VOBA-1610 file (N, C-alpha, C; in pm, whole numbers, padded with zeros to 5 digits, always signed):
BEGIN
Met-02761-02504-04211Met-02637-02630-04340Met-02537-02496-04376Ser-02392-02499-04379Ser-02360-02373-04405Ser-02279-02400-04577Phe-02313-02353-04625Phe-02274-02396-04765Phe-02198-02311-04843Asp-02093-02344-04872Asp-01977-02300-04934Asp-01995-02153-05009Pro-01917-02025-04953Pro-01985-01921-05011Pro-01869-01896-05127Glu-01789-01944-05161Glu-01776-01898-05268Glu-01831-01950-05428Phe-01908-01987-05379Phe-02074-02067-05532Phe-02090-01918-05565Pro-02189-01855-05486Pro-02235-01743-05550Pro-02149-01665-05615Gly-02017-01607-05531Gly-01888-01514-05673Gly-01905-01619-05765Leu-01856-01731-05788Leu-01869-01780-05950Leu-01959-01717-06002Leu-02068-01739-05924Leu-02178-01729-06035Leu-02246-01550-06088Ala-02197-01526-05999Ala-02174-01363-06013Ala-02032-01279-06117Asn-01919-01373-06118Asn-01829-01358-06223Asn-01862-01407-06310Ile-01919-01529-06366Ile-01942-01564-06481Ile-02061-01473-06529Ser-02173-01474-06478Ser-02256-01364-06500Ser-02227-01246-06595Lys-02107-01171-06486Lys-02103-01071-06598Lys-02015-01093-06739Ile-01953-01184-06787Ile-01956-01236-06908Ile-02015-01210-07012Tyr-02153-01278-06911Tyr-02295-01297-07060Tyr-02365-01139-07035Thr-02317-01032-07093Thr-02397-00966-07119Thr-02419-00891-07242Gly-02532-00822-07295Gly-02516-00760-07438Gly-02590-00875-07481Glu-02502-00923-07648Glu-02599-00983-07710Glu-02539-01137-07657Lys-02486-01147-07584Lys-02430-01288-07479Lys-02515-01347-07394Leu-02590-01233-07351Leu-02741-01263-07263Leu-02813-01342-07321Phe-02835-01228-07466Phe-02973-01373-07556Phe-02898-01488-07611Trp-02739-01546-07605Trp-02674-01631-07586Trp-02741-01765-07497Leu-02716-01749-07406Leu-02798-01771-07243Leu-02897-01809-07280Arg-03032-01680-07333Arg-03128-01762-07333Arg-03164-01838-07427Leu-03109-01832-07519Leu-03132-01953-07632Leu-03085-02058-07556Leu-02975-02111-07510Leu-02932-02244-07498Leu-02952-02279-07354Leu-03028-02188-07257Leu-03142-02271-07156Leu-03230-02241-07152Tyr-03290-02285-07285Tyr-03454-02280-07320Tyr-03494-02386-07183Asp-03428-02512-07229Asp-03472-02606-07184Asp-03451-02629-07054His-03411-02576-06976His-03360-02539-06866His-03465-02436-06768Cys-03489-02354-06778Cys-03540-02241-06728Cys-03685-02186-06790Thr-03791-02123-06708Thr-03900-02124-06714Thr-03950-02035-06802Gly-04046-02030-06868Gly-04086-01911-06974Gly-04066-01786-06927Glu-04108-01779-06826Glu-04196-01675-06784Glu-04025-01604-06697Leu-03939-01640-06628Leu-03784-01545-06643Leu-03759-01557-06792Leu-03761-01673-06860Leu-03653-01633-06995Leu-03718-01512-07086Ser-03854-01453-07078Ser-03921-01382-07158Ser-03931-01208-07054Arg-03824-01246-06981Arg-03882-01153-06895Arg-03782-00964-06952Arg-03843-00892-06926Arg-03808-00783-07025Arg-03636-00772-06992Asn-03622-00779-06887Asn-03504-00674-06805Asn-03392-00817-06726Val-03457-00927-06746Val-03393-01082-06721Val-03228-01052-06787Thr-03127-01076-06625Thr-03019-01116-06639Thr-02987-01217-06642Gly-02809-01255-06661Gly-02741-01381-06637Gly-02760-01371-06542His-02700-01366-06424His-02754-01357-06276His-02858-01465-06218Asp-02988-01378-06309Asp-03118-01452-06229Asp-03089-01608-06335Leu-03086-01580-06428Leu-03130-01753-06499Leu-02984-01816-06430Phe-02873-01824-06397Phe-02799-01898-06296Phe-02846-01955-06173Asn-02897-01821-06153Asn-03016-01848-05994Asn-03115-01939-06003Gln-03154-01931-06134Gln-03288-02029-06148Gln-03202-02161-06133Leu-03153-02206-06242Leu-03109-02275-06247Leu-03046-02383-06114Thr-02991-02309-06025Thr-02912-02352-05885Thr-03027-02372-05840Asn-03154-02326-05833Asn-03270-02330-05747Asn-03377-02432-05792Met-03342-02495-05917Met-03416-02602-05979Met-03243-02716-05993Gly-03208-02623-05959Gly-03110-02854-05866Gly-03041-02830-06066Tyr-03056-02774-06169Tyr-02956-02811-06266Tyr-02802-02761-06232Ile-02768-02658-06140Ile-02621-02624-06108Ile-02632-02624-05940Ser-02569-02674-05849Ser-02539-02659-05716Ser-02373-02651-05719Tyr-02436-02621-05524Tyr-02322-02591-05430Tyr-02374-02672-05295Thr-02263-02729-05262Thr-02317-02808-05150Thr-02146-02769-05019Pro-02251-02792-04934Pro-02116-02814-04772Pro-02007-02855-04805Lys-01900-02753-04723Lys-01779-02819-04771Lys-01692-02918-04726Asp-01788-03000-04676Asp-01760-03141-04592Asp-01825-03236-04680Ala-01849-03183-04746Ala-01952-03294-04910Ala-01838-03333-04969Ser-01893-03457-05078Ser-01821-03464-05160Ser-01856-03460-05306Cys-01980-03350-05332Cys-01956-03399-05436Cys-02056-03191-05458Thr-02038-03154-05620Thr-02129-03101-05622Thr-02130-03078-05800Asp-02185-02962-05867Asp-02263-02997-05959Asp-02217-02876-06060Val-02120-02858-06117Val-02062-02682-06143Val-02082-02745-06336Glu-02063-02865-06390Glu-02042-02880-06510Glu-02194-02853-06649Met-02307-02780-06574Met-02380-02713-06702Met-02321-02570-06764Leu-02212-02508-06590Leu-02142-02416-06627Leu-02035-02388-06735Val-01966-02558-06741Val-01854-02614-06787Val-01903-02609-06958Asp-02024-02682-06974Asp-02117-02674-07152Asp-02142-02582-07156Ile-02200-02447-07069Ile-02248-02308-07161Ile-02068-02294-07196Ala-01955-02261-07064Ala-01835-02216-07167Ala-01757-02228-07308Glu-01793-02385-07307Glu-01770-02457-07384Glu-01813-02413-07525Val-01955-02400-07516Val-02014-02432-07625Val-01985-02228-07704Thr-02018-02203-07598Thr-02021-02021-07650Thr-01852-02002-07646Lys-01740-02079-07645Lys-01631-02065-07667Lys-01556-01951-07578Glu-01615-01913-07473Glu-01559-01854-07340Glu-01486-01897-07271Thr-01348-01923-07321Thr-01244-01870-07194Thr-01181-01856-07078Arg-01298-01734-07036Arg-01237-01662-06945Arg-01311-01765-06856Ala-01479-01800-06917Ala-01587-01843-06782Ala-01477-01975-06755Leu-01429-02029-06876Leu-01368-02170-06859Leu-01293-02197-06715Gln-01228-02051-06767Gln-01117-02036-06702Gln-01079-02018-06471Ile-01245-01942-06481Ile-01259-01884-06397Ile-01355-02030-06323Ile-01408-02071-06394Ile-01454-02238-06354Ile-01378-02343-06300Gln-01230-02372-06368Gln-01174-02436-06387Gln-01114-02350-06243Lys-01073-02296-06192Lys-00999-02200-06126Lys-01077-02280-05963Phe-01219-02231-05955Phe-01334-02319-05845Phe-01279-02425-05874Lys-01323-02531-05931Lys-01274-02661-05905Lys-01138-02697-05880Gln-01088-02615-05899Gln-00918-02715-05862Gln-00871-02673-05716Lys-00965-02542-05652Lys-00956-02536-05538Lys-00996-02581-05447His-01130-02692-05499His-01207-02791-05396His-01158-02892-05368Lys-01070-02925-05496Lys-01037-03003-05539Lys-00901-03078-05459Asn-00812-02910-05443Asn-00728-02947-05374Asn-00721-02953-05212Asn-00837-02862-05165Asn-00936-02849-05016Asn-00926-02976-04985Asn-01013-03058-05061Asn-01069-03168-05013Asn-01024-03321-05127Lys-00928-03431-05147Lys-00916-03451-05197Lys-01017-03580-05254Asn-01178-03550-05199Asn-01264-03675-05267Asn-01394-03605-05315Tyr-01335-03394-05326Tyr-01430-03397-05408Tyr-01443-03373-05536Asn-01565-03459-05573Asn-01603-03463-05723Asn-01720-03384-05769Phe-01687-03369-05930Phe-01756-03286-05951Phe-01845-03393-06053Thr-01953-03445-06061Thr-02089-03438-06138Thr-02107-03413-06298Arg-02132-03457-06400Arg-02198-03383-06516Arg-02311-03453-06535Gly-02397-03403-06490Gly-02527-03433-06533Gly-02617-03286-06622Asn-02731-03330-06643Asn-02850-03229-06694Asn-02743-03132-06764Pro-02685-03204-06903Pro-02581-03126-07024Pro-02718-03062-07078Ile-02667-02924-07165Ile-02758-02896-07302Ile-02719-02975-07446Ser-02924-02994-07465Ser-02878-03101-07643Ser-02823-03013-07702Glu-02719-03229-07756Glu-02674-03175-07856Glu-02781-03087-07973Tyr-02941-03064-08011Tyr-03012-03004-08081Tyr-02950-02873-08034Arg-02995-02842-07913Arg-02955-02674-07932Arg-02800-02633-07894Lys-02712-02733-07908Lys-02564-02628-07925Lys-02594-02626-08113Asn-02652-02731-08150Asn-02642-02753-08284Asn-02701-02598-08347Leu-02809-02561-08267Leu-02892-02441-08331Leu-02814-02335-08284Phe-02754-02285-08140Phe-02639-02145-08128Phe-02521-02192-08233Asn-02441-02283-08261Asn-02354-02278-08314Asn-02429-02297-08507Ala-02505-02283-08548Ala-02534-02214-08641Ala-02587-02091-08701Leu-02674-02028-08560Leu-02653-01924-08619Leu-02535-01835-08595Arg-02435-01867-08451Arg-02327-01794-08461Arg-02243-01778-08635Ser-02300-01913-08677Ser-02157-01904-08780Ser-02201-01876-08943Asn-02396-01881-08930Asn-02426-01791-09037Asn-02386-01659-09101Thr-02353-01654-09219Thr-02336-01538-09315Thr-02446-01432-09317Thr-02529-01459-09383Thr-02659-01406-09366Thr-02726-01335-09295Asp-02813-01196-09334Asp-02845-01139-09266Asp-03017-01196-09261Leu-02999-01303-09158Leu-03163-01304-09063Leu-03260-01259-09015Leu-03172-01128-08983Leu-03364-01064-08895Leu-03356-00983-09052Ser-03307-00994-09173Ser-03399-00889-09259Ser-03429-01054-09319Glu-03471-01151-09327Glu-03469-01247-09381Glu-03564-01324-09330Met-03542-01345-09172Met-03637-01507-09104Met-03802-01414-09119Pro-03772-01305-09051Pro-03945-01194-09078Pro-04057-01227-09181Gly-04005-01213-09265Gly-04087-01234-09380Gly-04063-01412-09399His-04022-01440-09423His-04071-01672-09425His-04141-01691-09311Tyr-04138-01611-09249Tyr-04258-01652-09107Tyr-04358-01562-09108Gly-04395-01444-09183Gly-04479-01358-09169Gly-04472-01281-09035Leu-04355-01250-09029Leu-04340-01136-08896Leu-04288-01070-08919Asn-04345-00918-08824Asn-04255-00800-08855Asn-04097-00787-08816Thr-03991-00755-08868Thr-03865-00717-08852Thr-03869-00652-08723Ala-03998-00527-08741Ala-03965-00460-08628Ala-04006-00473-08413Asp-04009-00590-08457Asp-04039-00669-08307Asp-03949-00714-08242Phe-03838-00764-08301Phe-03708-00803-08298Phe-03622-00775-08223Lys-03478-00732-08180Lys-03401-00698-08100Lys-03285-00757-08226Asn-03272-00846-08230Asn-03165-00941-08298Asn-03253-01099-08329Lys-03108-01197-08389Lys-03128-01256-08488Lys-03213-01386-08345Trp-03165-01352-08192Trp-03127-01465-08114Trp-03273-01386-08076Asp-03302-01306-08039Asp-03446-01275-08003Asp-03502-01329-08084Leu-03510-01337-08209Leu-03619-01366-08294Leu-03646-01530-08331Val-03524-01619-08297Val-03541-01746-08286Val-03632-01776-08162Phe-03564-01755-08043Phe-03668-01766-07910Phe-03801-01733-07933Lys-03892-01650-08027Lys-03976-01556-07997Lys-04018-01751-08114Leu-04001-01785-08228Leu-04026-01895-08275Leu-04029-02019-08245Glu-03968-02021-08149Glu-03956-02158-08053Glu-04099-02157-07934Gly-04139-01971-07893Gly-04187-02014-07809Gly-04376-02022-07880Ser-04392-02004-07965Ser-04482-01989-08120Ser-04449-02094-08148Lys-04340-02223-08142Lys-04382-02343-08196Lys-04374-02357-08323Ala-04316-02260-08430Ala-04271-02249-08494Ala-04149-02312-08594Leu-04074-02326-08470Leu-03926-02432-08509Leu-03961-02457-08319Glu-03962-02628-08408Glu-03958-02734-08270Glu-03881-02908-08333Glu-03789-02887-08180Glu-03651-03032-08256Glu-03753-03162-08297Ser-03931-03197-08205Ser-03908-03264-08256Ser-03981-03282-08385Asn-04007-03170-08456Asn-04068-03132-08546Asn-04003-03143-08642Ile-03973-03279-08739Ile-03839-03241-08895Ile-03890-03167-08972Glu-04020-03145-09018Glu-04065-03010-09148Glu-04083-02882-09060Lys-04094-02816-08978Lys-04049-02718-08909Lys-03854-02691-08940Met-03829-02733-08887Met-03613-02770-08881Met-03602-02778-09027Glu-03673-02829-09059Glu-03605-02814-09234Glu-03676-02675-09317His-03758-02614-09211His-03834-02510-09340His-03755-02390-09271Phe-03674-02382-09099Phe-03573-02314-09053Phe-03451-02297-09154Ala-03433-02387-09228Ala-03293-02458-09217Ala-03254-02351-09363Met-03403-02367-09441Met-03400-02300-09548Met-03340-02176-09562Ile-03375-02101-09510Ile-03318-01921-09515Ile-03191-01935-09414Leu-03133-02024-09374Leu-02993-02041-09353Leu-02841-02063-09484Asp-02776-01986-09463Asp-02664-02028-09561Asp-02609-02185-09515Glu-02501-02258-09648Glu-02487-02360-09669Glu-02459-02408-09544Asp-02310-02411-09443Asp-02279-02440-09390Asp-02352-02436-09225Ala-02395-02304-09209Ala-02451-02275-09106Ala-02570-02410-09134Lys-02706-02450-09227Lys-02782-02535-09284Lys-02720-02675-09218Gln-02575-02703-09277Gln-02516-02873-09213Gln-02465-02874-09088Ile-02511-02741-09047Ile-02522-02724-08857Ile-02624-02779-08770Phe-02706-02732-08845Phe-02775-02705-08738Phe-02906-02857-08777Leu-02861-02877-08973Leu-02968-03045-08929Leu-02880-03145-08870Gln-02740-03113-08823Gln-02654-03228-08800Gln-02746-03283-08681Thr-02826-03248-08603Thr-02828-03382-08481Thr-02974-03437-08610Gln-03025-03398-08660Gln-03177-03463-08772Gln-03081-03596-08846Asn-02965-03548-08903Asn-02910-03622-08975Asn-02863-03749-08886Glu-02795-03751-08774Glu-02786-03855-08685Glu-02858-03920-08659Ala-02957-03847-08607Ala-03081-03956-08542Ala-03116-04048-08622Arg-03107-04026-08781Arg-03134-04059-08884Arg-03044-04185-08914Lys-02887-04174-08897Lys-02800-04244-08852Lys-02842-04361-08765Arg-02836-04277-08684Arg-02854-04421-08566Arg-02985-04544-08635Ser-03087-04463-08631Ser-03198-04564-08690Ser-03147-04650-08752Thr-03059-04619-08949Thr-03062-04724-08991Thr-02940-04801-08962Arg-02870-04780-08829Arg-02768-04831-08800Arg-02857-04971-08675Thr-02949-04928-08632Thr-03027-05002-08548Thr-03084-05143-08612Lys-03113-05080-08755Lys-03199-05192-08800Lys-03117-05230-08839Gly-02979-05225-08918Gly-02879-05269-08981Gly-02850-05402-08858Lys-02832-05357-08741Lys-02813-05459-08662Lys-02897-05532-08623Ala-02987-05535-08590Ala-03080-05591-08638Ala-03109-05698-08699Ser-03133-05644-08874Ser-03137-05731-08942Ser-02988-05847-08911Ala-02871-05748-08900Ala-02707-05887-08879Ala-02777-05986-08748Ser-02814-05900-08689Ser-02874-06047-08516Ser-02963-06162-08563Lys-03061-06094-08663Lys-03135-06198-08711Lys-03096-06267-08795Glu-03031-06262-08908Glu-02950-06332-08987Glu-02842-06444-08930Thr-02750-06381-08806Thr-02663-06429-08715Thr-02731-06563-08670Arg-02869-06532-08548Arg-02953-06668-08481Arg-03008-06757-08629Lys-03028-06706-08750Lys-03099-06793-08861Lys-02972-06902-08876Arg-02778-06845-08868Arg-02726-06927-08970Arg-02699-06997-08835Gln-02715-06999-08723Gln-02698-07037-08565Gln-02744-07124-08583Arg-02875-07150-08590Arg-03048-07227-08579Arg-02957-07360-08775Ser-02900-07331-08819Ser-02879-07411-08929Ser-02806-07474-08917Thr-02667-07449-08859Thr-02558-07458-08806Thr-02573-07599-08760Thr-02625-07542-08583Thr-02690-07656-08512Thr-02760-07752-08554Ser-02869-07725-08667Ser-02970-07800-08711Ser-02889-07937-08777Glu-02713-07869-08815Glu-02640-07983-08945Glu-02550-08064-08880Glu-02555-07983-08711Glu-02396-08089-08633Glu-02510-08186-08595Thr-02637-08156-08581Thr-02747-08263-08482Thr-02738-08411-08607Asp-02760-08286-08668Asp-02836-08452-08803Asp-02645-08500-08836Asn-02561-08455-08841Asn-02402-08564-08856Asn-02389-08655-08768Asp-02429-08592-08685Asp-02401-08677-08522Asp-02466-08794-08443Asp-02439-08939-08507Asp-02474-08990-08458Asp-02377-09145-08355Ser-02329-08980-08251Ser-02321-09056-08165Ser-02147-09166-08179Gly-02071-09127-08328Gly-02003-09193-08371Gly-01872-09174-08402Pro-01770-09200-08463Pro-01688-09114-08458Pro-01690-08992-08563Ser-01585-08871-08553Ser-01599-08776-08620Ser-01543-08768-08727Thr-01622-08679-08807Thr-01570-08700-08961Thr-01451-08671-09014Ser-01377-08616-09059Ser-01235-08548-09088Ser-01231-08404-09086Lys-01351-08371-09136Lys-01376-08237-09215Lys-01424-08144-09022Gln-01515-08255-08927Gln-01520-08199-08821Gln-01376-08162-08708Lys-01271-08271-08730Lys-01199-08280-08670Lys-01083-08161-08740Arg-01095-08148-08875Arg-00974-08018-08880Arg-01069-07884-08844Thr-01206-07873-08854Thr-01289-07761-08756Thr-01153-07737-08634Arg-01231-07850-08572Arg-01185-07878-08424Arg-01070-07789-08393Glu-00947-07899-08496Glu-00819-07839-08455Glu-00756-07701-08485Ser-00841-07694-08589Ser-00783-07491-08676Ser-00862-07452-08509Arg-00995-07474-08452Arg-01044-07386-08318Arg-00898-07358-08243Ser-00891-07499-08206Ser-00767-07440-08098Ser-00653-07401-08134Lys-00629-07428-08252Lys-00516-07327-08259Lys-00548-07181-08261Glu-00663-07113-08285Glu-00618-07017-08300Glu-00649-06913-08124Lys-00702-07034-08016Lys-00744-06970-07900Lys-00604-06892-07861Pro-00501-06991-07862Pro-00332-06901-07792Pro-00351-06760-07887Glu-00348-06796-08032Glu-00307-06655-08085Glu-00394-06537-08021Lys-00521-06581-08012Lys-00579-06446-07945Lys-00516-06421-07771Leu-00525-06514-07748Leu-00459-06458-07588Leu-00330-06396-07566Lys-00261-06425-07688Lys-00132-06320-07682Lys-00167-06211-07698Thr-00255-06122-07767Thr-00369-06044-07807Thr-00331-05977-07723Lys-00242-05805-07679Lys-00271-05694-07510Lys-00316-05546-07682Gln-00414-05501-07524Gln-00447-05369-07570Gln-00353-05302-07520Lys-00337-05212-07673Lys-00206-05126-07634Lys-00256-05029-07578Lys-00215-04903-07495Lys-00275-04833-07417Lys-00229-04693-07490Gln-00299-04585-07458Gln-00263-04413-07587Gln-00234-04331-07493Ile-00159-04240-07500Ile-00068-04133-07479Ile-00124-04075-07569Met-00137-03909-07492Met-00219-03838-07573Met-00141-03700-07580Ile-00155-03633-07725Ile-00005-03517-07723Ile-00090-03402-07731Ser-00079-03266-07609Ser-00171-03201-07595Ser-00066-03079-07625Tyr-00066-03006-07726Tyr+00017-02882-07782Tyr-00053-02804-07871Ser+00014-02625-07898Ser-00022-02554-07991Ser+00061-02592-08118His-00037-02551-08281His+00045-02622-08321His+00180-02534-08395Asn+00206-02445-08310Asn+00363-02313-08322Asn+00478-02395-08297Gln+00403-02556-08212Gln+00532-02604-08158Gln+00522-02766-08243Lys+00478-02774-08373Lys+00419-02885-08456Lys+00569-02952-08471Glu+00678-02891-08536Glu+00748-02969-08569Glu+00867-03008-08446Thr+00885-02978-08315Thr+00957-03050-08237Thr+00860-03139-08195Val+00679-03163-08172Val+00570-03210-08104Val+00627-03405-08250Val+00591-03291-08345Val+00611-03473-08461Val+00754-03563-08460Leu+00862-03464-08379Leu+00995-03575-08338Leu+00975-03642-08272Ile+00858-03562-08150Ile+00855-03690-08019Ile+00792-03780-08082Asp+00656-03777-08129Asp+00560-03817-08176Asp+00663-03996-08238Asn+00725-03908-08375Asn+00785-04021-08430Asn+00869-04155-08321Ser+00956-04061-08220Ser+01058-04116-08105Ser+00944-04170-08050Leu+00841-04172-08006Leu+00758-04220-07906Leu+00670-04425-07986Lys+00610-04355-08082Lys+00599-04393-08211Lys+00672-04599-08236Lys+00835-04523-08179Lys+00933-04657-08225Lys+01014-04707-08116Arg+00959-04598-08006Arg+01054-04672-07857Arg+00908-04769-07777Leu+00796-04700-07796Leu+00706-04763-07733Leu+00562-04832-07850Lys+00631-04924-07959Lys+00553-04907-08082Lys+00482-05064-07998Asp+00489-05156-07929Asp+00478-05285-07893Asp+00367-05229-07767Thr+00353-05155-07676Thr+00257-05114-07563Thr+00152-05009-07561His+00162-04904-07646His+00153-04795-07667His+00141-04743-07869Thr+00015-04673-07879Thr-00052-04546-07926Thr-00037-04461-07941Ile+00007-04367-08098Ile+00038-04180-08055Ile-00094-04114-08071Cys-00180-04033-07997Cys-00312-03968-07989Cys-00265-03838-08087Ile-00196-03755-08153Ile-00101-03639-08135Ile-00216-03534-08255Asp-00272-03586-08346Asp-00289-03391-08429Asp-00501-03420-08397Lys-00535-03321-08352Lys-00635-03284-08336Lys-00739-03277-08513Arg-00660-03226-08578Arg-00704-03259-08708Arg-00807-03359-08710Thr-00727-03507-08674Thr-00801-03627-08724Thr-00894-03703-08654Met-00915-03561-08526Met-01003-03612-08439Met-01191-03626-08537Ser-01282-03659-08558Ser-01403-03685-08575Ser-01468-03670-08473Gly-01588-03580-08519Gly-01701-03492-08445Gly-01690-03367-08371Arg-01775-03350-08339Arg-01757-03161-08248Arg-01620-03183-08167Met-01554-03056-08232Met-01394-03078-08126Met-01397-03129-07986Ser-01440-02999-07876Ser-01467-03067-07716Ser-01539-03252-07739Gln-01660-03275-07813Gln-01653-03421-07744Gln-01565-03475-07797Ser-01426-03441-07890Ser-01353-03559-07937Ser-01196-03521-07881Leu-01191-03410-07819Leu-01069-03317-07701Leu-01129-03492-07578Asp-01257-03457-07576Asp-01299-03519-07439Asp-01279-03660-07446Lys-01300-03774-07549Lys-01302-03901-07592Lys-01137-03904-07546Ala-01058-03866-07671Ala-00917-03884-07662Ala-00836-03852-07508Ile-00878-03787-07444Ile-00809-03755-07270Ile-00877-03900-07238Cys-01004-03956-07262Cys-01082-04085-07168Cys-01002-04116-07194Asp-00940-04177-07309Asp-00930-04284-07391Asp-00789-04331-07367Ser-00670-04185-07268Ser-00522-04218-07289Ser-00476-04263-07133Ser-00411-04281-07110Ser-00373-04305-06972Ser-00247-04227-06952Ile-00241-04164-07007Ile-00095-04058-06993Ile-00136-03947-07095Val-00146-03799-07061Val-00156-03689-07147Val-00008-03636-07113Leu+00069-03581-07233Leu+00162-03468-07267Leu+00175-03404-07305Leu+00087-03256-07153Leu+00107-03109-07176Leu+00261-03073-07259Cys+00249-02999-07378Cys+00347-02962-07453Cys+00307-02794-07431Thr+00358-02713-07281Thr+00328-02603-07271Thr+00407-02504-07346Ser+00378-02395-07408Ser+00387-02304-07498Ser+00362-02183-07462Lys+00411-02061-07520Lys+00272-01916-07469Lys+00197-01977-07603Gly+00215-02048-07675Gly+00101-02057-07818Gly-00016-02160-07742Tyr+00070-02248-07671Tyr-00068-02328-07588Tyr-00129-02256-07463Glu-00083-02155-07379Glu-00161-02095-07317Glu-00255-02005-07330Glu-00212-01967-07477Glu-00328-01865-07504Glu-00469-01948-07625Ser-00412-02087-07685Ser-00549-02187-07681Ser-00648-02163-07621Glu-00797-02165-07741Glu-00884-02149-07682Glu-00913-02325-07615Tyr-00863-02393-07645Tyr-00886-02554-07559Tyr-00807-02595-07447Trp-00675-02586-07491Trp-00591-02571-07369Trp-00662-02550-07213Ala-00768-02480-07145Ala-00849-02486-07055Ala-00970-02578-07051Phe-00986-02620-07163Phe-01122-02749-07172Phe-01075-02883-07114Glu-00892-02878-07224Glu-00791-03007-07176Glu-00779-02990-07024Cys-00728-02904-06981Cys-00718-02920-06884Cys-00810-02918-06769Asp-00961-02901-06781Asp-01033-02967-06709Asp-01072-03062-06714Arg-01079-03147-06821Arg-01123-03280-06876Arg-00985-03394-06815Ile-00833-03326-06832Ile-00769-03404-06701Ile-00839-03420-06633Leu-00822-03316-06524Leu-00862-03283-06382Leu-00959-03394-06344Asp-01042-03376-06434Asp-01220-03512-06443Asp-01179-03630-06455His-01125-03660-06528His-01077-03831-06541His-00964-03890-06445Gly-00897-03732-06418Gly-00826-03847-06280Gly-00663-03883-06382Lys-00659-03808-06511Lys-00559-03871-06576Lys-00430-03863-06535Lys-00324-03919-06541Lys-00164-03915-06575Lys-00127-03808-06679Phe-00058-03701-06626Phe-00018-03589-06755Phe+00148-03608-06669Ile+00192-03565-06782Ile+00402-03523-06819Ile+00427-03356-06833Pro+00439-03317-06772Pro+00473-03204-06850Pro+00563-03140-06934Leu+00562-03100-07054Leu+00692-03089-07193Leu+00699-02916-07202Lys+00824-02874-07176Lys+00808-02698-07173Lys+00895-02684-07306Met+00755-02684-07399Met+00841-02638-07592Met+00947-02477-07618Glu+00955-02429-07506Glu+00991-02239-07558Glu+01016-02146-07442Ser+01120-02144-07405Ser+01078-02020-07276Ser+01005-01927-07306Tyr+00931-01895-07247Tyr+00892-01779-07266Tyr+00783-01774-07098Glu+00737-01625-07016Glu+00758-01548-06923Glu+00627-01612-06929Thr+00609-01742-06803Thr+00473-01755-06759Thr+00366-01668-06705Lys+00267-01726-06719Lys+00175-01591-06622Lys+00130-01704-06470Arg+00126-01621-06366Arg+00162-01724-06198Arg+00055-01760-06210Asp-00093-01706-06238Asp-00216-01736-06223Asp-00259-01797-06325Ser-00227-01869-06403Ser-00317-01892-06513Ser-00272-02066-06477Leu-00412-02087-06522Leu-00510-02236-06518Leu-00354-02369-06566Ile-00270-02335-06627Ile-00177-02449-06670Ile-00089-02394-06585Gln-00030-02343-06527Gln+00069-02301-06462Gln+00056-02350-06288Gln-00100-02371-06297Gln-00157-02460-06145Gln-00153-02585-06088Leu-00203-02598-06286Leu-00206-02771-06312Leu-00074-02823-06253Ile+00035-02814-06338Ile+00159-02803-06289Ile+00281-02776-06202Ala+00208-02711-06154Ala+00300-02626-05982Ala+00359-02721-05932Gly+00496-02729-05919Gly+00535-02791-05839Gly+00587-02969-05911Arg+00571-02975-06054Arg+00542-03087-06122Arg+00670-03089-06183Phe+00745-03170-06184Phe+00914-03253-06273Phe+00836-03200-06460Tyr+00907-03131-06536Tyr+00860-03093-06634Tyr+00995-03128-06704Ile+00994-03168-06831Ile+01091-03207-06967Ile+01130-03120-07023Asp+01246-03059-07024Asp+01262-02894-07123Asp+01324-02908-07274Phe+01165-02909-07360Phe+01248-02970-07481Phe+01313-02826-07606Ser+01240-02705-07515Ser+01352-02570-07547Ser+01446-02588-07592Lys+01557-02697-07534Lys+01684-02711-07549Lys+01702-02844-07656Thr+01671-02778-07788Thr+01674-02939-07842Thr+01847-02988-07896Leu+01981-02957-07837Leu+02067-02991-07841Leu+02022-03150-07720Lys+01980-03130-07635Lys+01944-03226-07507Lys+01846-03303-07588Tyr+01790-03366-07688Tyr+01669-03398-07812Tyr+01676-03566-07732Glu+01804-03633-07713Glu+01835-03773-07705Glu+01793-03824-07572Glu+01850-03728-07489Glu+01805-03717-07282Glu+01729-03705-07289Asn+01681-03581-07341Asn+01528-03582-07325Asn+01417-03686-07324Ile+01422-03726-07427Ile+01348-03851-07488Ile+01326-03987-07408Asn+01491-04004-07367Asn+01503-04106-07325Asn+01443-04076-07144Thr+01438-03995-07152Thr+01384-03922-06999Thr+01214-03912-06966Leu+01187-03871-07079Leu+01034-03903-07122Leu+01010-04032-07104Ile+01067-04145-07183Ile+01095-04234-07175Ile+01050-04351-07023Arg+01140-04331-06994Arg+01165-04296-06830Arg+01047-04261-06779Asn+00965-04204-06741Asn+00856-04155-06678Asn+00765-04155-06727Ile+00713-04207-06852Ile+00589-04263-06927Ile+00627-04431-06828Glu+00673-04558-06824Glu+00722-04643-06745Glu+00666-04601-06633Glu+00709-04540-06568Glu+00748-04476-06413Glu+00575-04497-06395Leu+00512-04378-06471Leu+00347-04361-06416Leu+00300-04475-06485Glu+00348-04559-06586Glu+00272-04653-06617Glu+00242-04765-06470Asn+00351-04818-06476Asn+00373-04913-06303Asn+00335-04903-06174Asn+00280-04714-06203Asn+00230-04651-06047Asn+00353-04655-05963Gln+00459-04592-06038Gln+00584-04587-05931Gln+00617-04451-05846Val+00542-04318-05913Val+00522-04207-05909Val+00414-04158-05876
//
């Protein structure tokens, strides 16, 4: 079997990013996926960890004539650690395979758990000196640990910290600062909310069934196979009038505007124009700050829910930590997109955004005097894309 020769190079290049303290990040994030023996090895490297993920089937490469591979766990790691360079390397690998084989797909299995992501983010954001406070909190010797990541790894190994044990989680959270504590306990809080919602739905469902039985009983009692009462007639007439109104309601499509906040003034103008011109057919998703939940999850959902994404390219956009992630999701979801040039700037030929839009027609919004003309062109492009004419 001939395997893709570029895959080992992909792992090697990403491994070079995760050295020093970042290697401890990997060890914490991959605690549920790699063996304890490898994670505890003194001279373990990022390449060792990625090779084991490959051997265990968590990430994989396939023959060139195959249609699927799984590198999304690498994407997950790069997103959580906010390593833009790693995302760029993975994106190049994916883009090349998409270009070479139009049927080449990338699965998204074996993700890192929300608990583990929250633990990582809490440790990274915490401002207090955990290495001096945590050992005493657990009756340990500070000299036995290299850093806070190493300490938490040992706590998990000794079962002093477990996702399934709320008391141990709360005990650990006591030594975190307030912001880090909220991040860490987010998984636990969300689990409680889900439980509450499930109970609420069950109760509501039970109440609905009870009312339905009561209504059925009343209708049976009132039905003597004779003429309907005036009240029953009015009810049927009211329902018959409601149905056509419901049929008229059409689901609006969503357009997402992906941009750098340096260009917000122009983007707001575009947003207002689109809302006015497309008010009957589309909604516009524009400001990332209005999205709920974790940023990466919110962006992924916004892209997934959109029929078209407008890419507002600028120097600030290419330097943003989110654009590589957004481009990756646009490709994964197979979304249609329209490039909008927001300013004149020197582009990098090998940048992922330039590779994504290479050969594409773009609308130049950097020329403010042609704004109305550009908006008309944009509207035509949106309508053509929606009608599958391009």
